[in-house]
Each structure stands twice: as C-alpha cells, then as structure tokens.
C-alpha positions as CSV (number, residue, x, y, z in Angstrom):
1,M,3.2,-41.0,-18.0
2,K,4.7,-38.0,-19.3
3,P,3.7,-34.6,-18.2
4,N,2.2,-33.8,-21.6
5,D,0.2,-36.7,-21.9
6,L,-2.5,-34.9,-19.3
7,K,-5.6,-34.0,-21.1
8,N,-7.2,-31.7,-18.8
9,P,-4.8,-29.5,-17.4
10,T,-5.9,-27.9,-13.8
11,G,-7.8,-24.7,-13.7
12,W,-6.0,-22.2,-11.3
13,T,-8.5,-19.9,-9.6
14,L,-6.7,-16.9,-8.3
15,A,-7.4,-14.9,-5.3
16,G,-9.6,-11.7,-5.9
17,R,-6.4,-9.6,-4.4
18,A,-4.3,-11.2,-7.4
19,A,-6.4,-9.1,-9.5
20,R,-4.9,-5.9,-7.7
21,M,-1.6,-6.6,-8.2
22,N,0.3,-4.7,-10.9
23,P,3.6,-4.7,-12.4
24,S,6.1,-2.0,-11.2
25,V,5.8,0.5,-13.9
26,I,9.4,1.4,-13.1
27,R,10.7,-2.0,-13.5
28,E,9.2,-2.4,-16.9
29,I,11.0,0.6,-18.1
30,L,14.2,-0.6,-16.4
31,K,13.9,-3.3,-19.1
32,V,13.9,-0.8,-22.0
33,T,17.1,1.0,-20.4
34,E,19.3,-2.5,-20.7
35,R,19.4,-1.5,-24.4
36,P,22.9,-0.7,-25.3
37,G,23.0,3.1,-25.5
38,I,20.4,4.1,-23.3
39,I,21.4,6.7,-20.6
40,S,18.9,6.0,-17.8
41,F,17.4,8.4,-15.3
42,A,14.8,6.0,-14.4
43,G,15.8,3.6,-11.8
44,G,15.7,4.3,-8.3
45,L,18.9,2.7,-7.6
46,P,21.9,3.6,-5.2
47,S,25.3,4.4,-7.1
48,P,27.3,1.2,-7.2
49,A,30.3,3.4,-6.6
50,T,29.0,3.9,-3.0
51,F,29.0,0.1,-2.1
52,P,31.6,-0.7,0.4
53,V,32.7,-3.9,-1.1
54,E,35.9,-4.1,0.8
55,A,34.3,-3.7,4.2
56,M,31.8,-6.1,3.4
57,R,34.6,-8.6,2.4
58,Q,36.2,-8.3,5.5
59,A,33.3,-8.4,7.6
60,C,32.2,-11.6,5.7
61,D,35.5,-13.2,6.6
62,R,35.3,-12.2,10.5
63,V,31.6,-13.4,10.6
64,L,32.2,-16.7,9.2
65,R,35.3,-17.1,11.2
66,E,34.4,-16.2,14.4
67,D,30.6,-17.2,14.4
68,G,29.8,-18.9,10.9
69,S,27.5,-21.6,12.5
70,A,25.2,-19.2,14.0
71,A,25.2,-17.0,11.0
72,L,24.2,-19.8,8.8
73,Q,21.6,-21.1,11.0
74,Y,17.9,-20.1,11.7
75,A,17.5,-16.9,13.9
76,A,14.9,-14.9,15.8
77,S,12.2,-13.5,13.7
78,E,12.8,-10.1,15.8
79,G,16.2,-9.8,14.2
80,Y,20.0,-9.9,15.3
81,G,20.1,-8.5,18.9
82,P,23.4,-6.3,18.3
83,L,21.9,-4.8,15.1
84,R,18.6,-4.1,16.7
85,E,20.6,-2.2,19.5
86,W,22.5,-0.4,17.1
87,V,19.5,0.6,15.3
88,A,17.8,1.9,18.4
89,A,21.1,3.8,19.5
90,S,21.2,5.5,16.3
91,L,17.8,6.9,16.3
92,P,17.4,10.6,17.6
93,W,14.8,9.8,20.2
94,A,14.5,7.3,23.1
95,V,13.8,3.9,21.3
96,D,14.1,0.5,23.1
97,P,15.7,-2.3,21.1
98,S,12.7,-4.2,21.6
99,Q,10.4,-2.1,19.5
100,I,12.9,-2.8,16.3
101,L,12.0,-5.2,13.7
102,I,14.8,-6.1,11.3
103,T,12.8,-6.7,8.0
104,T,13.8,-7.8,4.5
105,G,14.1,-4.4,3.1
106,S,12.2,-1.7,4.1
107,Q,9.6,-2.5,1.6
108,Q,9.0,-5.7,3.4
109,G,7.8,-3.1,6.1
110,L,5.2,-1.8,3.7
111,D,3.9,-5.1,3.2
112,L,3.7,-5.8,6.9
113,V,1.9,-2.7,7.5
114,A,-0.7,-3.4,5.1
115,K,-1.4,-6.8,6.5
116,V,-1.6,-5.6,9.7
117,L,-3.5,-2.5,9.7
118,I,-5.6,-2.5,6.3
119,D,-9.0,-4.3,5.7
120,A,-10.8,-4.2,2.6
121,G,-12.7,-0.9,2.1
122,S,-10.8,0.9,4.8
123,R,-9.3,4.4,4.0
124,V,-5.7,4.9,3.8
125,L,-4.0,8.1,2.9
126,V,-0.8,9.0,1.2
127,E,0.8,12.0,-0.3
128,T,0.3,13.6,-3.8
129,P,2.3,11.9,-5.4
130,T,3.6,9.2,-3.4
131,Y,6.3,6.2,-3.3
132,L,5.0,3.5,-6.1
133,G,6.2,0.8,-4.1
134,A,3.9,1.6,-1.3
135,L,0.9,1.7,-3.6
136,Q,1.8,-1.8,-4.7
137,A,2.1,-2.8,-1.0
138,F,-1.3,-1.5,0.1
139,T,-3.3,-2.1,-3.0
140,P,-3.9,-6.2,-2.5
141,M,-5.2,-5.6,0.9
142,E,-8.0,-3.5,-0.9
143,P,-8.2,-0.4,0.7
144,V,-9.4,3.0,-0.5
145,I,-6.3,4.8,-1.1
146,E,-6.8,8.6,-1.0
147,G,-4.1,11.2,-2.2
148,V,-3.9,14.0,0.1
149,A,-3.3,17.5,-1.6
150,S,0.5,18.2,-1.1
151,D,2.8,21.4,-2.2
152,T,6.6,21.9,-2.2
153,E,6.8,20.8,1.6
154,G,4.6,17.6,1.3
155,V,1.1,17.2,2.8
156,D,-1.1,20.2,3.1
157,V,-2.2,20.1,6.7
158,D,-5.3,22.0,6.2
159,A,-6.5,19.5,3.5
160,L,-5.4,16.4,5.7
161,E,-7.6,18.0,8.4
162,Q,-10.7,18.4,6.0
163,Q,-10.0,14.8,4.3
164,I,-9.7,13.2,8.0
165,G,-13.3,14.4,8.5
166,S,-15.1,14.6,11.7
167,D,-16.6,11.3,12.1
168,P,-14.4,8.9,14.3
169,A,-15.8,5.9,12.9
170,Q,-14.3,6.9,9.5
171,V,-11.1,7.9,10.6
172,P,-8.2,6.4,7.9
173,R,-6.3,3.6,9.1
174,F,-3.1,5.6,8.8
175,L,-1.1,8.4,6.7
176,Y,1.8,7.2,4.7
177,V,4.5,10.0,4.4
178,L,8.1,10.3,3.4
179,P,9.2,13.8,4.6
180,N,12.9,13.5,3.7
181,F,13.9,13.9,0.2
182,Q,10.8,12.2,-0.9
183,N,10.6,9.6,-3.7
184,P,9.5,10.6,-6.5
185,T,9.8,14.4,-5.7
186,G,12.9,14.8,-3.6
187,R,10.9,17.2,-1.7
188,S,11.6,17.7,2.3
189,M,9.2,18.9,5.0
190,G,10.3,21.7,7.4
191,L,10.1,21.6,11.0
192,Q,7.1,23.7,11.3
193,R,5.1,21.4,8.9
194,R,6.3,18.1,10.6
195,Q,4.8,19.5,14.1
196,A,1.5,21.0,12.5
197,L,1.0,17.4,10.6
198,V,1.7,15.5,13.9
199,N,-0.5,17.9,16.0
200,T,-3.2,17.2,13.6
201,A,-2.8,13.6,13.2
202,A,-2.7,13.4,17.1
203,R,-6.0,15.3,17.7
204,A,-7.8,13.1,15.1
205,G,-6.5,9.6,16.0
206,L,-4.6,9.2,12.7
207,P,-1.5,6.8,12.9
208,L,1.3,8.0,10.8
209,V,3.4,5.5,8.9
210,E,6.9,7.5,8.2
211,D,9.1,6.0,5.7
212,N,12.9,7.3,5.6
213,P,15.0,5.5,3.4
214,Y,17.0,8.5,2.2
215,G,17.1,10.8,5.5
216,D,20.9,10.4,5.5
217,L,21.6,11.7,2.2
218,W,21.3,15.1,2.8
219,F,24.0,17.4,1.2
220,D,24.5,20.4,3.0
221,T,22.1,20.5,6.2
222,P,20.5,17.4,8.0
223,P,16.9,17.2,7.9
224,P,14.5,18.3,10.8
225,T,13.4,15.8,13.5
226,P,11.6,12.8,12.3
227,L,7.9,12.7,12.8
228,T,7.9,9.6,14.9
229,A,10.2,11.4,17.6
230,L,7.4,13.7,17.9
231,N,4.8,11.2,18.5
232,P,6.3,7.8,19.1
233,E,3.1,6.1,20.2
234,G,1.0,7.4,17.1
235,S,3.8,6.2,14.4
236,I,5.7,3.5,12.8
237,Y,8.9,4.1,11.4
238,L,10.8,2.5,8.5
239,G,14.2,2.8,7.9
240,S,16.7,0.8,5.3
241,F,20.3,-0.3,4.9
242,S,19.8,0.1,0.9
243,K,20.7,3.6,0.5
244,I,23.6,3.7,3.2
245,L,25.6,0.1,2.4
246,A,24.0,-1.9,-0.2
247,P,20.4,-2.8,-1.8
248,G,21.3,-6.4,-2.4
249,L,21.7,-6.9,1.3
250,R,17.8,-6.8,1.5
251,L,17.9,-5.4,5.0
252,G,15.7,-2.7,6.6
253,F,14.2,-1.9,9.9
254,M,10.8,-0.9,11.7
255,V,10.3,0.8,14.8
256,A,6.8,0.2,16.2
257,P,4.8,0.9,19.5
258,T,4.2,-1.9,21.6
259,S,0.4,-1.8,20.8
260,V,1.1,-2.9,17.2
261,Y,4.4,-4.5,17.5
262,P,3.4,-8.0,18.4
263,K,1.1,-8.4,15.2
264,L,3.9,-7.1,12.7
265,L,6.1,-9.6,14.6
266,Q,3.6,-12.3,13.7
267,A,3.0,-11.1,10.1
268,K,7.0,-11.1,9.8
269,Q,6.9,-14.7,10.8
270,A,4.3,-15.7,8.4
271,A,6.1,-14.0,5.6
272,D,9.8,-15.2,6.0
273,L,10.6,-16.5,9.3
274,H,13.4,-14.1,9.8
275,S,15.6,-11.7,7.4
276,P,19.1,-13.5,6.6
277,S,21.0,-14.0,9.5
278,F,24.2,-13.9,7.9
279,N,23.6,-10.6,6.1
280,Q,22.5,-9.2,9.6
281,R,25.6,-10.4,11.3
282,M,27.6,-9.0,8.3
283,V,26.0,-5.6,8.7
284,A,26.5,-5.5,12.5
285,E,30.1,-6.4,11.6
286,V,30.4,-3.5,9.5
287,L,28.7,-0.8,11.4
288,K,31.1,-1.0,14.1
289,D,33.5,1.7,15.0
290,G,31.7,4.3,13.4
291,F,31.9,3.0,9.9
292,L,28.8,5.0,8.6
293,E,30.3,8.4,10.0
294,R,33.2,8.0,7.6
295,H,31.4,6.2,4.7
296,V,28.0,8.2,4.4
297,P,29.8,11.7,3.8
298,T,31.3,10.5,0.6
299,I,27.8,9.4,-0.7
300,R,26.6,12.9,0.0
301,A,29.4,14.5,-1.9
302,L,29.0,12.2,-4.9
303,Y,25.1,12.6,-5.1
304,K,25.3,16.2,-4.4
305,G,27.9,16.8,-7.4
306,Q,25.6,14.8,-9.7
307,C,22.7,16.9,-8.5
308,E,24.4,20.0,-9.3
309,V,25.2,18.7,-12.8
310,M,21.7,17.8,-13.7
311,L,20.2,21.1,-12.3
312,E,22.8,23.2,-14.3
313,C,21.6,21.3,-17.2
314,L,18.4,22.0,-16.8
315,E,18.9,25.7,-16.8
316,R,20.7,25.4,-20.0
317,E,18.9,22.8,-21.8
318,M,15.3,23.8,-21.0
319,A,15.6,27.8,-21.1
320,G,12.6,29.1,-22.6
321,M,10.7,25.9,-22.8
322,D,8.4,26.6,-20.0
323,V,9.7,23.2,-18.0
324,R,9.6,23.6,-14.3
325,W,11.5,21.5,-11.7
326,N,12.3,21.7,-8.2
327,K,15.9,21.8,-6.3
328,P,16.1,19.0,-3.7
329,D,18.6,19.4,-0.5
330,G,19.2,15.5,-0.6
331,G,18.3,12.2,-1.6
332,M,18.3,10.7,-5.3
333,F,15.5,12.5,-7.2
334,L,14.2,15.5,-9.4
335,W,10.8,16.2,-10.4
336,I,10.0,17.9,-13.5
337,R,6.8,19.2,-15.0
338,L,6.4,19.5,-18.6
339,P,4.6,22.1,-20.6
340,E,1.0,22.7,-20.9
341,G,-1.0,19.9,-23.1
342,M,2.4,17.5,-23.1
343,S,2.4,13.9,-21.6
344,A,5.3,12.1,-20.0
345,V,3.9,8.8,-21.0
346,D,3.8,9.9,-24.6
347,L,7.1,11.6,-24.4
348,L,9.0,8.4,-23.2
349,P,9.2,6.6,-26.6
350,K,10.6,9.9,-28.3
351,A,13.1,10.1,-25.5
352,V,14.2,6.4,-25.5
353,E,14.5,6.6,-29.2
354,L,17.1,9.7,-28.7
355,G,18.7,7.4,-25.9
356,V,17.4,8.7,-22.6
357,A,14.9,7.2,-20.1
358,F,12.8,8.5,-17.3
359,V,9.7,7.5,-15.3
360,P,6.7,9.0,-16.1
361,G,4.9,10.7,-13.0
362,S,1.5,9.5,-13.1
363,A,2.5,6.1,-11.8
364,F,3.1,7.8,-8.4
365,Y,-0.4,9.0,-7.9
366,A,-3.1,7.3,-5.9
367,D,-5.5,9.3,-7.7
368,H,-6.0,12.3,-10.3
369,A,-2.5,11.7,-11.8
370,D,-0.7,15.1,-13.5
371,P,0.3,13.4,-16.8
372,R,2.9,16.1,-17.2
373,T,5.2,15.2,-14.5
374,L,8.2,13.0,-14.4
375,R,10.9,11.6,-12.1
376,L,14.7,11.6,-12.8
377,S,17.1,10.2,-10.7
378,F,20.7,11.6,-11.1
379,V,22.8,9.3,-8.8
380,T,23.8,6.4,-11.4
381,A,25.0,8.3,-14.3
382,T,28.2,10.0,-14.6
383,A,28.6,13.9,-15.1
384,D,29.2,13.4,-18.8
385,Q,26.2,10.8,-19.1
386,I,24.0,13.4,-17.4
387,R,25.2,16.1,-19.9
388,T,24.3,14.0,-22.9
389,G,21.3,12.6,-21.4
390,M,19.6,15.9,-20.5
391,T,20.5,17.1,-24.0
392,A,18.7,14.3,-25.7
393,L,15.9,14.8,-23.1
394,A,15.5,18.5,-24.1
395,Q,15.4,17.7,-27.6
396,A,12.7,14.8,-27.2
397,I,10.4,17.6,-25.5
398,R,11.1,20.2,-28.4
399,E,10.0,17.4,-30.9
400,Q,7.3,16.4,-29.0
401,Q,6.0,19.9,-29.0
402,K,6.2,20.3,-32.6
403,G,4.0,17.3,-32.9
C-alpha cells in the first residue's frame, strides 16, 4: 500500500487553545525584510557584531576536551550547577542557587509561568503596550489579559490600584512588567515608581513577573534596583543570555520563590527535560574570570552610537511632521507615534516599497491598541543604513499623508 492509496484521511481535531495561537507579527514582517535592498528596523535581534565567537570557540574546545561526555549527556532539569551559582551571585539581591531554574531562552520562562499560574478566565495584567512574545505565551492558557494604563515610566500605579479592585477573590494572577528599556517602547521605570509599584502590588497580594532581558544594555547609567529585589517572595524574575552573549544558545533563567519553584520545575521537565547541557557548560566556561565585565561595555558603546544616529536622523528627517518619539537610556528600541489620522499598519507597505521596514505598534497591545505607533530597532543596521532607512521612512510618511 502506498500512502496516497488511503481513501479516508484522518481528520485532526485541534484543541480549543490552538485557535488562540497566532503567528508572530514580527516573524511575518521579517520574511518581508529578507528581500534584497530592504533596510530593516523591524527585528528585535541583537547585532551579530556583538557575538563573542572566538570566546565561544575556545570554551567549546575546553568543554569537549575536559568534560565532553557529561556535556553531551542528559542533565538535571534545574540546570548546570556552576551556571546556576554564577547567576545567583550576579544578581543584586540575596538569591540561593536553588531558586534558579535555567530555561531554554527567557521565552520558555514566560511559557512556564503561563502553564503554572494561569487558568482559563483568570485575569492577567500587562503594561500598555507590552512584549508581543508574552502575549503569545499567555494567550493559549485562555486568560483575560488586561492592559494597565502606562506612561513614559511604565505602569501608572494609581491606575493599577484601581484595576486590581477591592475583591480579594478577583485579584489578577500576576502583573507582567519589563522595567528596563522595555520592548517595545524602550522606556524605563525610575526608582520611586518601582517602589510604589512593588508596595501597591504587595498590599493587594498581586504577584509580579519581572522580565529583564535588556537591563545590562544601559548607555550611561545602570537602571535602578530590580522590582524583585524589593519583594523577592512576591515576584518571579526572568533573565536571558541572548542579549549579552548570543540568542542562538537559547539560554535564559528564572528566579522563583520556593513556594512556586517546584511547579515551575515540573512544567520545565514536561516541556523539554532540561535546557541543552552542552550550551550551559559552554556558557559557564565563557563567564569565568569576569568575561562579561569586558564584553558587555563594547555592546553598550555600539548600541549607544547607533541610537544616537537614529535620534539625529529623526530630528532632521521628521522636522515639521508632528511625529513624536522617545529617547531611551539603553536597550534596543525606539517608539514612534505618527501624526493624527495615520496608521502604522497602512504605512508599512509604502515604507517597504521605499526600502525600509518596521513593526506596527498595534501588535504590542493587549487591548485598545494605538494604530499610530510603531517600533524601530537600531542595533542591527549600520550608521549609513540608519541614515538611508530613516530618510526613506520620512518619505513614506509624507507620501502617506498626501494620500
């Protein structure tokens, strides 16, 4: 019998949650940017120029030579002991290595949080706007995701207090927040706002899920203390090696209170048994002897220079067009608001036609999306590409305004 001889092919019945899974808008746009000649400000990708290839090669050789069998074997779900110890020691508050769970990228951390903390119909709060990947991770668990009013520093604490409500039975499962150089806006939360947010959440019994993939990418001044440091028992903290080493390693970590750690570990075991043991050992080898203290400043300097070029271009190219933007203190992104009546979704085809791509901001909202917003990443384009691309973007806006 040949496969095509079967007359009645199986009818697959999808789980209800599958209907809530949607493709990443950013991934779809990245397909467009693969066309020759397109300058892309769309992807949230670290610059390949920052990848420590030679350090990785040397670490790879040492790991295979000195501990190859163990590196290629199954390993503990919690993660490689020395790497967990390094993570705990690197954090600016007291953390026991037993609280560290190594994840397959920090995106897996969001997936584990969703599986362990969300029931169908439960409330989850996010910033306005928020990280698209978090919305993708949370949505299949069928929560009610609510955006909290936010300003240039992030969550509006007074609005949060109102939104939590007074009924203890209706307290949301958690608030998801990126306080440092947020994706997509690039904004950061000041110390007073952090303290007010943590105090309000603690009084209400609202857990925090703090995501910090960009915190090491500050330009001139380190960000304030993490939210989790202010209330470790009321927070889960997510970190990543993608932005300071290389995203292809797919390594991140979680810091969790002992009250929820066992269930997160069980969800991790069900998902993939453990993150790649070879990658973990290689990263632990690279991190020896203060490598990041020498390496990360080179990333900061590169990204700061690229951000300054983009800001200069915005000042020049957008003059007189009622376009608004922020000036981030670190990270990888700028947030732009177009003139009244314009739509970033409608603008994108015109921009691509002129050779430049971005991500419309509406993809980053849980609700009440602002169609005038868009995200630009400044880290993968050269200075000359930024200048050319921003000229094209300004032209697209002008042409779109003319109709």
